[in-house]
PLY file of the C-alpha trace (Angstrom):
ply
format ascii 1.0
element vertex 390
property float x
property float y
property float z
element edge 389
property int vertex1
property int vertex2
end_header
203.19 128.27 138.67
200.24 130.09 140.33
198.10 132.86 138.88
199.97 135.51 140.88
203.29 134.59 139.28
201.65 134.46 135.85
200.24 137.93 136.44
203.66 139.27 137.42
205.28 137.86 134.28
202.48 139.26 132.14
202.94 142.74 133.62
206.70 142.48 133.15
206.29 141.70 129.44
203.11 143.68 128.83
204.80 146.05 126.38
205.79 143.10 124.17
202.25 141.74 124.23
200.80 145.15 123.42
202.83 145.63 120.23
201.86 142.15 119.01
198.20 142.86 119.76
198.55 146.25 118.04
199.98 144.64 114.91
197.18 142.06 114.79
194.60 144.80 115.32
196.06 146.97 112.54
196.01 144.08 110.10
192.48 143.17 111.16
191.13 146.70 110.66
192.76 147.13 107.27
191.62 143.66 106.20
188.01 144.59 106.98
188.21 148.03 105.37
189.85 146.69 102.19
187.49 143.67 102.11
190.33 141.19 102.47
192.63 142.82 99.90
195.11 143.81 102.59
195.86 140.17 103.44
196.32 138.98 99.86
199.71 137.27 99.22
200.84 140.02 96.83
200.18 142.78 99.38
201.82 140.83 102.21
204.86 140.30 99.97
205.05 144.01 99.13
204.51 144.95 102.78
207.53 142.96 103.97
209.64 144.27 101.11
208.77 147.86 101.97
209.86 147.45 105.60
213.35 146.18 104.76
215.19 149.52 104.52
213.63 150.73 107.76
214.37 147.31 109.24
218.11 147.54 108.55
218.23 151.00 110.13
216.14 149.90 113.11
218.45 146.92 113.81
221.38 149.30 114.26
219.32 151.96 116.01
218.38 149.52 118.79
221.97 149.30 120.01
222.46 153.06 119.62
219.37 153.76 121.74
220.25 151.02 124.23
223.44 152.95 125.06
221.35 156.06 125.66
222.19 157.68 122.31
220.39 158.61 119.12
221.37 158.83 115.45
219.46 161.34 113.34
221.66 160.86 110.29
220.79 157.27 109.37
218.11 158.16 106.84
220.28 160.57 104.92
223.28 158.24 105.22
221.24 155.46 103.60
220.11 157.97 100.97
223.67 159.16 100.31
224.90 155.58 99.99
222.06 154.82 97.57
223.20 157.73 95.39
226.82 156.54 95.52
225.67 153.04 94.59
223.74 154.43 91.63
226.74 156.47 90.49
229.04 153.45 90.60
226.51 151.34 88.74
225.94 153.90 85.99
229.24 155.73 85.60
231.94 153.26 86.62
231.05 149.59 86.41
228.88 150.07 83.31
231.89 151.54 81.52
234.69 149.27 82.78
232.89 145.93 83.19
229.68 146.30 81.14
229.27 142.55 80.63
229.66 141.55 84.29
226.43 142.63 86.04
226.86 140.26 88.99
230.45 141.36 89.64
229.38 144.99 89.29
226.62 144.48 91.86
229.03 142.80 94.32
231.55 145.62 93.95
228.81 148.21 94.45
227.69 146.51 97.65
231.29 146.43 98.88
231.89 150.12 98.13
228.57 151.12 99.68
229.31 149.27 102.91
232.70 150.99 103.13
231.15 154.43 102.58
228.51 153.83 105.25
231.03 152.44 107.74
233.52 155.27 107.22
230.90 157.93 107.82
229.68 156.00 110.86
233.25 155.88 112.20
233.66 159.62 111.60
230.61 160.37 113.72
231.51 157.68 116.24
234.93 159.24 116.88
233.45 162.66 117.58
230.77 161.20 119.85
232.95 158.73 121.75
236.34 160.42 121.98
235.55 164.13 121.65
232.46 163.69 123.86
230.13 165.74 121.70
226.46 164.74 122.27
225.24 162.23 119.70
222.14 164.34 119.01
224.26 167.29 117.84
226.80 165.22 115.90
224.22 163.21 113.99
222.03 166.27 113.38
225.06 167.92 111.78
225.75 164.70 109.90
222.23 164.75 108.51
222.79 168.23 107.05
226.21 167.25 105.67
224.77 164.17 103.98
221.86 166.13 102.56
224.36 168.47 100.96
226.39 165.49 99.76
223.33 164.03 98.05
222.67 167.30 96.21
226.31 167.56 95.13
226.52 163.93 94.00
223.30 163.98 92.01
223.65 167.49 90.62
219.90 167.76 91.08
219.28 164.87 88.68
218.00 161.32 89.04
220.63 158.61 88.60
219.60 155.24 87.19
220.59 152.17 89.23
218.29 149.57 87.71
220.93 147.48 85.95
220.48 143.67 85.90
222.16 141.98 88.82
221.93 144.99 91.10
218.14 145.12 90.84
217.94 141.53 92.08
219.17 142.59 95.55
215.86 144.23 96.46
213.54 143.04 93.70
214.45 139.36 93.42
212.61 136.29 94.72
213.70 132.85 95.85
212.21 129.66 94.44
209.44 128.22 96.66
211.50 125.11 97.48
214.44 127.24 98.61
212.02 129.35 100.67
210.80 126.29 102.57
214.35 125.11 103.18
215.33 128.51 104.56
212.20 128.57 106.70
213.20 125.30 108.34
216.76 126.60 108.82
215.46 129.74 110.51
213.33 127.64 112.86
216.40 125.57 113.75
218.38 128.78 114.40
215.63 130.14 116.66
215.68 126.93 118.70
219.49 127.01 118.89
219.48 130.67 120.00
216.90 129.90 122.69
219.02 127.19 124.28
222.23 129.22 123.84
220.62 132.20 125.54
219.46 130.05 128.45
222.94 128.56 128.80
224.54 132.01 128.82
222.09 133.37 131.40
222.66 130.34 133.61
226.43 130.79 133.31
226.32 134.40 134.49
223.68 133.86 137.16
220.78 135.68 135.51
217.18 134.73 136.24
215.85 132.08 133.88
212.27 131.90 132.67
210.60 128.48 132.89
211.61 126.33 129.92
208.04 125.95 128.72
207.71 129.75 128.34
210.79 129.92 126.11
209.51 126.92 124.15
206.12 128.55 123.61
207.76 131.82 122.53
210.11 130.04 120.11
207.28 127.90 118.74
205.19 131.03 118.16
207.91 132.78 116.15
208.72 129.56 114.30
205.06 129.25 113.29
205.08 132.85 112.08
208.14 132.15 109.89
206.53 129.10 108.30
203.20 130.87 107.77
205.03 133.79 106.14
206.88 131.44 103.77
203.62 129.73 102.86
201.87 133.04 102.09
204.63 134.63 99.98
205.17 131.35 98.09
201.62 131.81 96.84
202.83 134.97 95.10
206.43 134.89 93.81
208.34 133.45 96.76
210.48 134.78 99.59
211.91 138.20 98.75
215.70 138.51 98.66
215.82 141.72 100.76
213.68 140.08 103.47
216.14 137.19 103.56
219.06 139.63 103.89
217.26 141.47 106.69
216.50 138.22 108.51
220.16 137.15 108.37
221.30 140.56 109.60
218.75 140.56 112.43
219.74 137.09 113.60
223.47 137.94 113.56
223.07 141.27 115.38
220.60 139.75 117.84
223.08 137.02 118.68
225.85 139.59 119.11
223.69 141.78 121.34
222.64 138.96 123.68
225.57 136.53 123.68
228.75 138.62 123.44
230.57 141.13 125.59
229.92 143.78 122.97
226.18 143.41 123.44
226.23 143.09 127.22
228.44 146.16 127.54
226.05 148.20 125.38
223.13 147.36 127.68
225.26 148.01 130.75
226.20 151.50 129.52
222.58 152.38 128.86
221.43 150.96 132.18
223.96 152.86 134.32
226.90 154.52 132.61
228.78 155.34 135.79
228.44 151.80 137.11
229.61 150.47 133.74
232.67 152.71 133.88
233.51 151.63 137.42
233.16 147.99 136.29
236.01 148.49 133.83
234.03 148.84 130.61
235.78 150.98 128.01
232.84 153.27 127.28
234.60 155.26 124.57
235.53 152.14 122.62
232.05 150.68 123.06
230.29 153.79 121.78
232.71 153.99 118.85
231.88 150.41 117.85
228.10 150.89 118.25
227.95 154.00 116.05
230.33 152.43 113.53
228.01 149.42 113.29
225.14 151.84 112.74
227.06 153.28 109.79
227.61 149.82 108.30
223.93 148.92 108.56
222.98 152.28 107.05
225.26 151.44 104.14
223.49 148.11 103.64
220.14 149.89 103.88
221.31 152.32 101.22
222.14 149.47 98.85
218.68 147.97 99.31
217.09 151.39 98.84
218.90 152.02 95.54
218.08 148.53 94.30
214.43 148.78 95.35
213.77 152.24 93.91
216.04 151.70 90.92
217.39 155.24 91.14
219.47 157.60 93.22
217.43 160.75 93.84
217.78 164.08 95.64
215.11 162.98 98.14
216.78 159.64 98.89
216.46 158.55 102.52
214.06 161.32 103.47
212.30 160.48 106.75
213.82 157.05 107.22
215.56 158.10 110.42
212.19 158.92 111.98
210.72 155.60 110.88
213.73 153.75 112.33
213.46 155.52 115.68
209.70 155.00 115.76
210.17 151.30 114.95
212.55 150.88 117.88
210.27 152.69 120.32
207.22 150.77 119.13
209.21 147.56 119.53
209.98 148.25 123.18
213.37 149.96 123.00
213.52 152.46 125.83
214.21 156.10 125.02
216.04 156.22 128.35
218.49 153.47 127.37
219.26 150.08 128.82
216.53 147.97 127.22
215.38 146.91 123.77
215.49 143.96 121.39
216.27 143.50 117.72
213.17 141.44 117.01
211.01 143.97 118.83
212.35 146.70 116.55
211.51 144.57 113.50
207.95 144.20 114.75
207.89 147.97 115.16
209.15 148.41 111.59
206.42 146.06 110.41
203.82 148.15 112.26
205.08 151.33 110.56
205.05 149.66 107.15
201.60 148.21 107.85
200.24 151.67 108.66
201.77 153.19 105.53
200.47 150.44 103.25
197.01 150.34 104.78
196.53 154.10 104.69
197.68 154.22 101.08
195.25 151.45 100.12
192.49 153.49 101.77
193.57 156.56 99.75
194.14 158.60 102.91
195.71 161.97 102.12
199.49 162.11 102.73
199.03 164.92 105.27
196.84 162.71 107.46
199.25 159.81 107.06
201.97 161.93 108.68
199.59 163.01 111.44
198.64 159.44 112.29
202.23 158.20 112.24
203.23 161.06 114.53
200.45 160.24 116.96
201.49 156.59 117.01
205.08 157.57 117.85
204.04 159.94 120.66
201.76 157.31 122.18
204.58 154.77 122.01
206.95 157.11 123.87
204.31 157.81 126.52
203.80 154.07 126.95
207.57 153.52 127.17
207.96 156.12 129.94
204.95 154.72 131.79
206.15 151.11 131.72
209.71 152.12 132.58
208.46 154.05 135.60
206.23 151.23 136.84
208.83 148.47 136.50
211.53 150.26 138.47
0 1
1 2
2 3
3 4
4 5
5 6
6 7
7 8
8 9
9 10
10 11
11 12
12 13
13 14
14 15
15 16
16 17
17 18
18 19
19 20
20 21
21 22
22 23
23 24
24 25
25 26
26 27
27 28
28 29
29 30
30 31
31 32
32 33
33 34
34 35
35 36
36 37
37 38
38 39
39 40
40 41
41 42
42 43
43 44
44 45
45 46
46 47
47 48
48 49
49 50
50 51
51 52
52 53
53 54
54 55
55 56
56 57
57 58
58 59
59 60
60 61
61 62
62 63
63 64
64 65
65 66
66 67
67 68
68 69
69 70
70 71
71 72
72 73
73 74
74 75
75 76
76 77
77 78
78 79
79 80
80 81
81 82
82 83
83 84
84 85
85 86
86 87
87 88
88 89
89 90
90 91
91 92
92 93
93 94
94 95
95 96
96 97
97 98
98 99
99 100
100 101
101 102
102 103
103 104
104 105
105 106
106 107
107 108
108 109
109 110
110 111
111 112
112 113
113 114
114 115
115 116
116 117
117 118
118 119
119 120
120 121
121 122
122 123
123 124
124 125
125 126
126 127
127 128
128 129
129 130
130 131
131 132
132 133
133 134
134 135
135 136
136 137
137 138
138 139
139 140
140 141
141 142
142 143
143 144
144 145
145 146
146 147
147 148
148 149
149 150
150 151
151 152
152 153
153 154
154 155
155 156
156 157
157 158
158 159
159 160
160 161
161 162
162 163
163 164
164 165
165 166
166 167
167 168
168 169
169 170
170 171
171 172
172 173
173 174
174 175
175 176
176 177
177 178
178 179
179 180
180 181
181 182
182 183
183 184
184 185
185 186
186 187
187 188
188 189
189 190
190 191
191 192
192 193
193 194
194 195
195 196
196 197
197 198
198 199
199 200
200 201
201 202
202 203
203 204
204 205
205 206
206 207
207 208
208 209
209 210
210 211
211 212
212 213
213 214
214 215
215 216
216 217
217 218
218 219
219 220
220 221
221 222
222 223
223 224
224 225
225 226
226 227
227 228
228 229
229 230
230 231
231 232
232 233
233 234
234 235
235 236
236 237
237 238
238 239
239 240
240 241
241 242
242 243
243 244
244 245
245 246
246 247
247 248
248 249
249 250
250 251
251 252
252 253
253 254
254 255
255 256
256 257
257 258
258 259
259 260
260 261
261 262
262 263
263 264
264 265
265 266
266 267
267 268
268 269
269 270
270 271
271 272
272 273
273 274
274 275
275 276
276 277
277 278
278 279
279 280
280 281
281 282
282 283
283 284
284 285
285 286
286 287
287 288
288 289
289 290
290 291
291 292
292 293
293 294
294 295
295 296
296 297
297 298
298 299
299 300
300 301
301 302
302 303
303 304
304 305
305 306
306 307
307 308
308 309
309 310
310 311
311 312
312 313
313 314
314 315
315 316
316 317
317 318
318 319
319 320
320 321
321 322
322 323
323 324
324 325
325 326
326 327
327 328
328 329
329 330
330 331
331 332
332 333
333 334
334 335
335 336
336 337
337 338
338 339
339 340
340 341
341 342
342 343
343 344
344 345
345 346
346 347
347 348
348 349
349 350
350 351
351 352
352 353
353 354
354 355
355 356
356 357
357 358
358 359
359 360
360 361
361 362
362 363
363 364
364 365
365 366
366 367
367 368
368 369
369 370
370 371
371 372
372 373
373 374
374 375
375 376
376 377
377 378
378 379
379 380
380 381
381 382
382 383
383 384
384 385
385 386
386 387
387 388
388 389
């Protein structure tokens, strides 16, 4: 391959390279300012734990934005589910099965996922079949959920820190188990690489040279193993990070290797062409927004377990962080393009900014200003790269 072809591939993937460089730069600056404290195993462990709720929301938001939609209700839906989870833990399971904390936690997770999915389906039906714009429907949903949180809590904080349930977001895996899982993840990444190449070849899509895919897979595999090594120097791999990784791998596989995923990208790329190709757009949108509801429910469980309480401010601002994470990770605001792993990198950037600014004792007002500027710059970059690649 000559330098001209290398240059073309670099320009085609420049947005991906930029977010990786940005993440490295952010970590480097904060490491210098905090005299190395930012890169200590304990802080890295806390950093990844803090990004998990946003990560779950961002995973679902990618597919929503890929279809050309938006969901402004995800933060409050996660918050509402966290309050419901806290209520079930405190007022129901504690009374009926007080000596079964593990069973109570499992039942709470099950109920929470149902609540999130049902609300997602409610919004999905209005968006897909009644053809009301997603922006309006989810904006209304955000207000409804905010009211639901106030009604459910009665203006009070609800404890959800019972044993068993707390382990979901506060637990750690043994170092040996962490290494085993790290190797398994590497094997999955390699499998997904070859599966993706096989699928692209089957449908006649352009294939990158094998060595490029191998380098990319080796890079992410190295990151996984380095991460495991660092957090094992603290308490081990965090349970919520493991749950997020599993979710991301499953949804990423679905989005790239199934009809469901291909149809979502087709709708965002050209809705009219997708319709003329025989894609059931209504059904597809219904499934995408329903999946968003399910992932918001899972995010709500992790939020309640992490905070230990259901509060009136639960989920505040998470929808903005999720959208920002997707845009930072390369998901186009115009639809048609975006990746799950890119969104996770975006979520990590948002969490990195929050953690670093807090360690520097930056005033909350300026933290919001800086996060807003980062989001605006990301959107400008997205529009620029979209324009110059068409």
